[in-house]
Kinemage of the C-alpha trace (Angstrom):
@kinemage 1
@onewidth
@group {chain A} dominant
@subgroup {mainchain}
@vectorlist {calphas} color= white
{ca met a 1} P -77.422 78.487 -30.740
{ca ala a 2} L -76.422 79.837 -34.141
{ca thr a 3} L -73.281 81.417 -32.681
{ca arg a 4} L -72.174 78.171 -31.021
{ca ser a 5} L -72.825 76.212 -34.189
{ca thr a 6} L -70.702 78.631 -36.252
{ca ser a 7} L -67.944 78.393 -33.653
{ca lys a 8} L -67.989 74.570 -33.930
{ca arg a 9} L -67.769 74.695 -37.719
{ca val a 10} L -64.806 77.086 -37.550
{ca ser a 11} L -63.102 74.797 -34.986
{ca arg a 12} L -63.632 71.738 -37.161
{ca thr a 13} L -62.256 73.594 -40.232
{ca lys a 14} L -59.114 74.504 -38.290
{ca ala a 15} L -58.730 70.924 -37.099
{ca arg a 16} L -59.000 69.621 -40.661
{ca arg a 17} L -56.518 72.241 -41.843
{ca his a 18} L -53.868 71.056 -39.388
{ca thr a 19} L -54.482 67.361 -39.785
{ca arg a 20} L -51.577 65.566 -41.379
{ca pro a 21} L -52.301 63.200 -44.257
{ca arg a 22} L -52.846 59.532 -43.364
{ca glu a 23} L -49.818 57.241 -43.551
{ca pro a 24} L -49.760 55.207 -46.797
{ca ser a 25} L -50.251 51.451 -46.440
{ca trp a 26} L -46.770 50.633 -47.747
{ca val a 27} L -45.204 52.188 -44.604
{ca his a 28} L -45.845 48.973 -42.707
{ca leu a 29} L -44.463 46.624 -45.402
{ca ser a 30} L -41.203 44.728 -44.837
{ca asp a 31} L -38.124 45.851 -46.810
{ca glu a 32} L -38.506 42.956 -49.162
{ca glu a 33} L -42.181 43.803 -49.829
{ca leu a 34} L -41.483 47.482 -50.202
{ca leu a 35} L -38.750 46.827 -52.759
{ca gln a 36} L -41.350 45.238 -55.037
{ca lys a 37} L -43.338 48.440 -55.194
{ca arg a 38} L -43.158 50.679 -58.211
{ca phe a 39} L -42.294 54.361 -57.746
{ca cys a 40} L -45.540 55.502 -59.290
{ca asp a 41} L -47.526 53.366 -56.824
{ca leu a 42} L -46.030 55.104 -53.805
{ca arg a 43} L -48.006 58.302 -54.541
{ca leu a 44} L -45.354 60.470 -52.966
{ca ser a 45} L -45.714 64.170 -52.234
{ca leu a 46} L -43.441 66.851 -50.727
{ca arg a 47} L -46.316 68.444 -48.740
{ca his a 48} L -46.013 68.361 -44.962
{ca thr a 49} L -42.417 67.105 -45.161
{ca glu a 50} L -39.306 68.492 -43.539
{ca ile a 51} L -37.699 69.156 -46.940
{ca asp a 52} L -40.727 71.223 -47.967
{ca gln a 53} L -40.034 73.587 -45.043
{ca his a 54} L -36.348 73.568 -45.972
{ca ile a 55} L -37.140 74.668 -49.533
{ca his a 56} L -39.246 77.552 -48.277
{ca arg a 57} L -36.372 78.673 -46.011
{ca ile a 58} L -33.890 78.779 -48.884
{ca arg a 59} L -36.425 80.638 -51.069
{ca arg a 60} L -36.806 83.202 -48.305
{ca asp a 61} L -33.045 83.550 -48.105
{ca leu a 62} L -32.994 84.360 -51.813
{ca ile a 63} L -35.826 86.874 -51.526
{ca arg a 64} L -34.022 88.654 -48.699
{ca arg a 65} L -31.113 89.090 -51.107
{ca gly a 66} L -33.392 90.546 -53.710
{ca ile a 67} L -33.392 87.477 -55.991
{ca arg a 68} L -36.897 87.017 -57.344
{ca phe a 69} L -36.601 83.385 -58.281
{ca ala a 70} L -38.251 80.347 -56.793
{ca pro a 71} L -37.386 77.160 -58.625
{ca his a 72} L -40.118 74.510 -58.952
{ca val a 73} L -39.345 71.173 -57.357
{ca trp a 74} L -40.494 67.644 -57.907
{ca leu a 75} L -39.582 64.120 -56.798
{ca ser a 76} L -37.383 61.853 -58.903
{ca glu a 77} L -35.047 58.886 -58.403
{ca glu a 78} L -32.085 61.090 -57.693
{ca trp a 79} L -31.030 64.700 -56.862
{ca phe a 80} L -30.417 66.755 -60.031
{ca ser a 81} L -31.173 69.991 -61.843
{ca pro a 82} L -31.540 69.359 -65.609
{ca asp a 83} L -29.914 71.685 -68.112
{ca gly a 84} L -32.279 74.321 -69.416
{ca val a 85} L -34.868 73.747 -66.689
{ca pro a 86} L -35.014 76.234 -63.753
{ca gly a 87} L -36.083 73.563 -61.289
{ca ile a 88} L -34.801 70.860 -58.933
{ca ala a 89} L -35.506 67.133 -58.818
{ca ile a 90} L -35.410 65.847 -55.279
{ca ala a 91} L -34.489 62.270 -54.373
{ca phe a 92} L -37.686 60.354 -53.671
{ca tyr a 93} L -36.655 59.026 -50.289
{ca met a 94} L -36.745 62.544 -48.870
{ca ala a 95} L -40.565 62.354 -49.025
{ca his a 96} L -40.896 59.891 -46.145
{ca pro a 97} L -38.843 58.574 -43.181
{ca arg a 98} L -39.711 54.987 -44.115
{ca leu a 99} L -38.004 55.464 -47.514
{ca met a 100} L -35.070 57.113 -45.861
{ca arg a 101} L -34.592 54.021 -43.672
{ca leu a 102} L -34.697 51.817 -46.744
{ca glu a 103} L -32.138 54.031 -48.552
{ca arg a 104} L -29.795 53.822 -45.529
{ca lys a 105} L -30.121 49.998 -45.483
{ca met a 106} L -29.434 49.681 -49.260
{ca met a 107} L -26.758 52.367 -49.623
{ca asp a 108} L -25.322 52.710 -46.120
{ca glu a 109} L -26.167 56.433 -46.074
{ca val a 110} L -29.015 58.864 -46.887
{ca glu a 111} L -27.714 61.714 -49.084
{ca gly a 112} L -29.170 64.854 -47.481
{ca gly a 113} L -30.287 62.864 -44.467
{ca asn a 114} L -29.344 65.486 -41.879
{ca ala a 115} L -30.028 69.218 -41.783
{ca asn a 116} L -26.445 70.335 -42.473
{ca trp a 117} L -26.025 68.004 -45.467
{ca leu a 118} L -29.485 68.862 -46.775
{ca thr a 119} L -28.669 72.565 -46.693
{ca arg a 120} L -25.431 71.998 -48.677
{ca ile a 121} L -27.224 69.965 -51.353
{ca met a 122} L -30.160 72.344 -51.687
{ca arg a 123} L -27.911 75.368 -52.055
{ca his a 124} L -25.880 73.559 -54.719
{ca glu a 125} L -28.996 72.515 -56.696
{ca phe a 126} L -30.555 75.992 -56.341
{ca ala a 127} L -27.401 77.326 -58.004
{ca his a 128} L -27.875 75.088 -61.035
{ca ala a 129} L -31.559 76.104 -61.278
{ca leu a 130} L -30.609 79.805 -60.979
{ca asp a 131} L -27.995 79.369 -63.694
{ca asn a 132} L -30.718 77.931 -65.976
{ca ala a 133} L -33.317 80.534 -65.044
{ca tyr a 134} L -31.088 83.541 -65.844
{ca arg a 135} L -28.860 81.885 -68.454
{ca leu a 136} L -25.832 82.925 -66.385
{ca arg a 137} L -23.368 80.689 -68.181
{ca arg a 138} L -23.837 82.749 -71.381
{ca arg a 139} L -22.290 85.780 -69.725
{ca lys a 140} L -18.714 86.659 -70.669
{ca gly a 141} L -17.821 87.328 -67.022
{ca trp a 142} L -19.158 83.950 -66.007
{ca arg a 143} L -17.030 82.173 -68.592
{ca glu a 144} L -13.952 84.165 -67.705
{ca thr a 145} L -14.417 83.268 -64.037
{ca phe a 146} L -15.449 79.576 -64.238
{ca gly a 147} L -14.504 78.404 -67.701
{ca asp a 148} L -16.313 76.894 -70.713
{ca pro a 149} L -19.665 75.434 -69.565
{ca asp a 150} L -19.936 73.417 -72.819
{ca arg a 151} L -16.839 71.450 -72.050
{ca arg a 152} L -17.526 67.791 -71.500
{ca tyr a 153} L -16.723 66.244 -68.172
{ca pro a 154} L -13.044 65.192 -68.310
{ca asn a 155} L -12.117 61.608 -69.168
{ca val a 156} L -9.705 61.697 -66.260
{ca tyr a 157} L -10.820 63.632 -63.171
{ca arg a 158} L -7.699 64.365 -61.134
{ca pro a 159} L -8.602 66.597 -58.157
{ca arg a 160} L -5.966 68.665 -56.468
{ca pro a 161} L -6.819 68.492 -52.728
{ca ala a 162} L -4.388 71.346 -51.835
{ca ser a 163} L -5.704 73.729 -54.505
{ca lys a 164} L -7.019 77.088 -53.297
{ca asp a 165} L -8.532 77.953 -56.686
{ca phe a 166} L -11.798 76.336 -55.759
{ca val a 167} L -14.154 76.488 -52.802
{ca leu a 168} L -14.834 73.483 -50.609
{ca his a 169} L -18.506 72.615 -50.136
{ca leu a 170} L -20.038 69.188 -51.014
{ca gly a 171} L -16.851 67.157 -50.755
{ca his a 172} L -14.456 65.144 -52.904
{ca trp a 173} L -13.378 68.514 -54.431
{ca tyr a 174} L -16.514 68.606 -56.533
{ca ala a 175} L -15.932 72.177 -57.713
{ca gln a 176} L -12.895 71.000 -59.717
{ca ser a 177} L -14.916 68.528 -61.788
{ca his a 178} L -16.490 71.013 -64.281
{ca pro a 179} L -17.154 74.799 -64.703
{ca thr a 180} L -20.847 74.415 -63.940
{ca glu a 181} L -20.068 72.556 -60.748
{ca asp a 182} L -17.497 75.224 -59.837
{ca phe a 183} L -20.195 77.905 -60.102
{ca ala a 184} L -22.757 75.836 -58.155
{ca glu a 185} L -20.289 75.184 -55.333
{ca thr a 186} L -19.207 78.855 -55.259
{ca phe a 187} L -22.799 80.034 -55.108
{ca ala a 188} L -23.549 77.596 -52.286
{ca val a 189} L -20.676 79.003 -50.291
{ca trp a 190} L -21.743 82.570 -51.173
{ca met a 191} L -25.154 81.939 -49.581
{ca gln a 192} L -23.470 81.879 -46.185
{ca pro a 193} L -23.108 85.213 -44.399
{ca lys a 194} L -20.700 87.475 -46.336
{ca ala a 195} L -18.412 87.928 -43.362
{ca arg a 196} L -17.969 84.202 -43.055
{ca trp a 197} L -16.891 83.410 -46.641
{ca arg a 198} L -14.660 86.418 -46.799
{ca arg a 199} L -12.883 85.253 -43.650
{ca asp a 200} L -12.731 81.627 -44.664
{ca tyr a 201} L -11.280 82.267 -48.130
{ca gln a 202} L -9.094 85.211 -47.323
{ca gly a 203} L -5.934 84.927 -49.425
{ca trp a 204} L -7.395 82.180 -51.635
{ca pro a 205} L -7.671 82.697 -55.458
{ca ala a 206} L -11.192 81.260 -54.995
{ca leu a 207} L -12.197 84.484 -53.218
{ca arg a 208} L -12.227 86.214 -56.638
{ca lys a 209} L -14.948 83.788 -57.753
{ca leu a 210} L -16.999 84.461 -54.607
{ca glu a 211} L -16.727 88.206 -55.204
{ca tyr a 212} L -17.842 87.740 -58.799
{ca val a 213} L -20.906 85.784 -57.624
{ca asp a 214} L -21.606 88.501 -55.045
{ca lys a 215} L -21.509 91.131 -57.771
{ca leu a 216} L -23.572 88.995 -60.176
{ca met a 217} L -26.330 88.441 -57.585
{ca ser a 218} L -26.479 92.157 -56.981
{ca glu a 219} L -27.052 92.671 -60.714
{ca leu a 220} L -29.870 90.093 -60.655
{ca ser a 221} L -31.591 91.772 -57.673
{ca gly a 222} L -35.151 92.598 -58.507
{ca thr a 223} L -35.049 91.133 -62.033
{ca leu a 224} L -37.286 88.347 -63.291
{ca pro a 225} L -35.829 85.062 -64.719
{ca his a 226} L -35.446 84.741 -68.511
{ca val a 227} L -36.487 81.060 -68.483
{ca met a 228} L -39.694 80.223 -66.606
{ca asn a 229} L -40.788 76.837 -67.988
{ca arg a 230} L -42.085 74.384 -65.338
{ca ser a 231} L -41.034 71.116 -67.003
{ca leu a 232} L -40.762 68.014 -64.819
{ca ile a 233} L -37.961 65.686 -65.867
{ca glu a 234} L -38.326 62.005 -64.905
{ca pro a 235} L -40.936 62.642 -62.230
{ca ile a 236} L -41.507 59.792 -59.784
{ca ser a 237} L -45.257 59.857 -60.460
{ca glu a 238} L -44.657 58.489 -63.979
{ca asn a 239} L -41.865 56.078 -63.105
{ca gln a 240} L -42.904 52.393 -63.326
{ca thr a 241} L -39.535 51.045 -62.113
{ca thr a 242} L -39.622 49.011 -58.916
{ca leu a 243} L -37.482 50.088 -55.974
{ca ala a 244} L -35.630 46.773 -56.248
{ca glu a 245} L -34.550 47.540 -59.827
{ca his a 246} L -33.616 51.073 -58.863
{ca tyr a 247} L -31.259 49.907 -56.163
{ca arg a 248} L -29.797 47.173 -58.337
{ca arg a 249} L -28.886 49.774 -60.945
{ca lys a 250} L -27.667 52.242 -58.329
{ca arg a 251} L -25.292 49.747 -56.773
{ca ala a 252} L -24.062 48.631 -60.221
{ca arg a 253} L -22.919 52.210 -60.938
{ca tyr a 254} L -20.179 51.727 -58.344
{ca glu a 255} L -18.927 48.373 -59.586
{ca phe a 256} L -15.439 48.090 -60.994
{ca asp a 257} L -15.204 47.752 -64.748
{ca ser a 258} L -12.559 45.102 -64.065
{ca pro a 259} L -11.519 44.001 -60.546
{ca gly a 260} L -7.842 43.855 -61.617
{ca val a 261} L -7.657 47.324 -63.169
{ca tyr a 262} L -5.876 48.720 -60.086
{ca asp a 263} L -3.610 45.724 -59.456
{ca leu a 264} L -0.455 47.583 -60.577
{ca arg a 265} L -1.122 50.401 -58.079
{ca leu a 266} L -1.620 47.852 -55.238
{ca lys a 267} L 1.630 46.068 -56.246
{ca arg a 268} L 3.423 49.435 -55.796
{ca val a 269} L 2.071 49.709 -52.227
{ca phe a 270} L 2.585 46.085 -51.178
{ca gly a 271} L 5.111 43.369 -52.005
{ca lys a 272} L 4.695 39.818 -53.326
{ca his a 273} L 4.669 36.977 -50.825
{ca his a 274} L 7.755 34.734 -50.812
{ca lys a 275} L 8.084 31.414 -49.049
{ca gly a 276} L 10.216 31.510 -45.949
{ca arg a 277} L 9.678 35.195 -45.292
{ca arg a 278} L 7.169 36.113 -42.631
{ca arg a 279} L 5.252 39.243 -43.594
{ca met a 280} L 1.764 40.495 -42.638
{ca arg a 281} L -0.743 39.774 -45.339
{ca ala a 282} L -1.760 42.970 -47.203
{ca ser a 283} L -5.405 41.870 -46.968
{ca thr a 284} L -5.065 41.652 -43.155
{ca phe a 285} L -3.368 45.086 -43.011
{ca val a 286} L -6.147 46.722 -45.077
{ca arg a 287} L -8.824 44.992 -42.998
{ca gln a 288} L -7.229 46.192 -39.747
{ca ser a 289} L -6.759 49.701 -41.175
{ca arg a 290} L -10.300 49.857 -42.615
{ca pro a 291} L -12.013 51.860 -39.798
{ca glu a 292} L -9.329 54.578 -39.989
{ca met a 293} L -9.438 54.645 -43.805
{ca glu a 294} L -13.248 54.936 -43.808
{ca arg a 295} L -13.195 57.787 -41.305
{ca trp a 296} L -10.607 59.735 -43.384
{ca leu a 297} L -12.355 59.180 -46.699
{ca met a 298} L -15.883 59.912 -45.495
{ca arg a 299} L -15.227 62.774 -43.160
{ca arg a 300} L -12.423 64.675 -44.845
{ca ser a 301} L -13.263 63.907 -48.398
{ca arg a 302} L -17.022 63.436 -47.790
{ca leu a 303} L -17.218 60.455 -50.054
{ca tyr a 304} L -20.349 58.256 -50.273
{ca pro a 305} L -20.262 55.555 -47.591
{ca tyr a 306} L -21.572 52.766 -49.740
{ca leu a 307} L -18.884 53.532 -52.309
{ca val a 308} L -16.157 53.582 -49.636
{ca his a 309} L -17.254 50.269 -48.167
{ca his a 310} L -17.518 48.667 -51.537
{ca val a 311} L -14.090 49.809 -52.710
{ca leu a 312} L -12.427 48.651 -49.472
{ca arg a 313} L -14.107 45.207 -49.717
{ca thr a 314} L -12.842 44.874 -53.311
{ca val a 315} L -9.292 45.996 -52.458
{ca ile a 316} L -9.072 43.498 -49.569
{ca gln a 317} L -10.142 40.692 -51.951
{ca arg a 318} L -7.667 41.757 -54.667
{ca cys a 319} L -4.809 41.854 -52.085
{ca arg a 320} L -5.798 38.292 -51.139
{ca asp a 321} L -6.004 37.107 -54.757
{ca leu a 322} L -2.637 38.635 -55.588
{ca asp a 323} L -1.084 37.205 -52.418
{ca leu a 324} L 0.377 40.579 -51.427
{ca val a 325} L 2.211 41.330 -48.190
{ca leu a 326} L 3.274 44.368 -46.201
{ca asp a 327} L 6.940 44.994 -46.971
{ca thr a 328} L 7.279 48.618 -45.705
{ca ser a 329} L 6.395 50.301 -42.440
{ca lys a 330} L 2.709 50.473 -41.618
{ca arg a 331} L 2.856 54.268 -41.679
{ca gln a 332} L 4.261 54.348 -45.235
{ca ala a 333} L 1.825 51.723 -46.401
{ca lys a 334} L -1.158 53.576 -44.920
{ca arg a 335} L -0.192 56.829 -46.696
{ca ala a 336} L 0.310 55.022 -50.012
{ca leu a 337} L -2.859 53.000 -49.605
{ca leu a 338} L -4.941 56.101 -49.009
{ca gly a 339} L -3.663 57.522 -52.274
{ca val a 340} L -4.704 54.362 -54.141
{ca leu a 341} L -8.137 54.260 -52.482
{ca glu a 342} L -8.724 57.918 -53.274
{ca arg a 343} L -7.680 57.335 -56.893
{ca ile a 344} L -10.116 54.443 -57.259
{ca leu a 345} L -12.974 56.367 -55.601
{ca ile a 346} L -12.520 59.470 -57.773
{ca asp a 347} L -12.280 57.339 -60.937
{ca ile a 348} L -15.615 55.663 -60.099
{ca leu a 349} L -17.289 58.968 -59.282
{ca arg a 350} L -15.983 60.465 -62.532
{ca arg a 351} L -17.219 57.541 -64.556
{ca asp a 352} L -20.622 57.722 -62.873
{ca arg a 353} L -20.820 61.484 -63.647
{ca glu a 354} L -19.918 60.800 -67.343
{ca arg a 355} L -22.739 58.241 -67.622
{ca tyr a 356} L -25.151 60.641 -65.973
{ca thr a 357} L -24.313 63.598 -68.212
{ca leu a 358} L -24.114 61.954 -71.573
């Protein structure tokens, strides 16, 4: 009898150990009701989530390479790794599928919403945390390789898509925006198998940066971090903002400072309508070309879908307001329009980054 009783207790203990936490009540709310919830009331946790497993996998990858560093993680409104803190803030919606669905509805996309994208983001943010933990940017070799980390983000961010001085990882040529981002993107590529990045970047000046990171990580092998504080910056558990206010502010970040600021560029692509001359309306041309433009901007440049949709909607409206028409071949107009759209998108991303880093 005693033996059977003990066996039952062990069995129940194992069952409790493998039982997933109960679903929170807000899971069944409508989108409108959920948007009225405050972040702190959601009581979110990373335990038993897919991203928790993903974090452990990346930590194991670092350990296999001899790097004795495991950044602490917490949930916040957005993805980021704060300066001076060897940790990573993870976007709140990654804690539950219901919140990911809401994010997709509000922003047209979930940043890190698939395994491949999540891996890219996590490797990038791990790089920032590693930089903070070992104070890598203070090293002379780091500065000679990537530049001055104290430089402010440029007022005008003009990426060079054809440049081979930088690796390609997150998209929209992010490594070109700042020395710290250049390092983070290079480290993220370095975490791939060595044979792969050597092959992919053979003949590129960027290969020198990858080789520097490879050497630097060998030097760090087996050493403990210099900075080990566990500060939590803007944790979701203390955030009393409602989800509705969060998304209102997030969408506002991508608004144009002035709808007419790019009118001159559009006038260089399209002509002015004249009575008696039959020409396709520029707004019609952009609307018809929109699916192709979106595919190019989101797949090749990996730009944020909500931002792409928003910019195209605004450009269509400006073409209509200015009464512009197509006065060149469609092929020429498409090429020129892509250049304008890319310029607008990069300007908005640069402005958003400036606000975030000030």
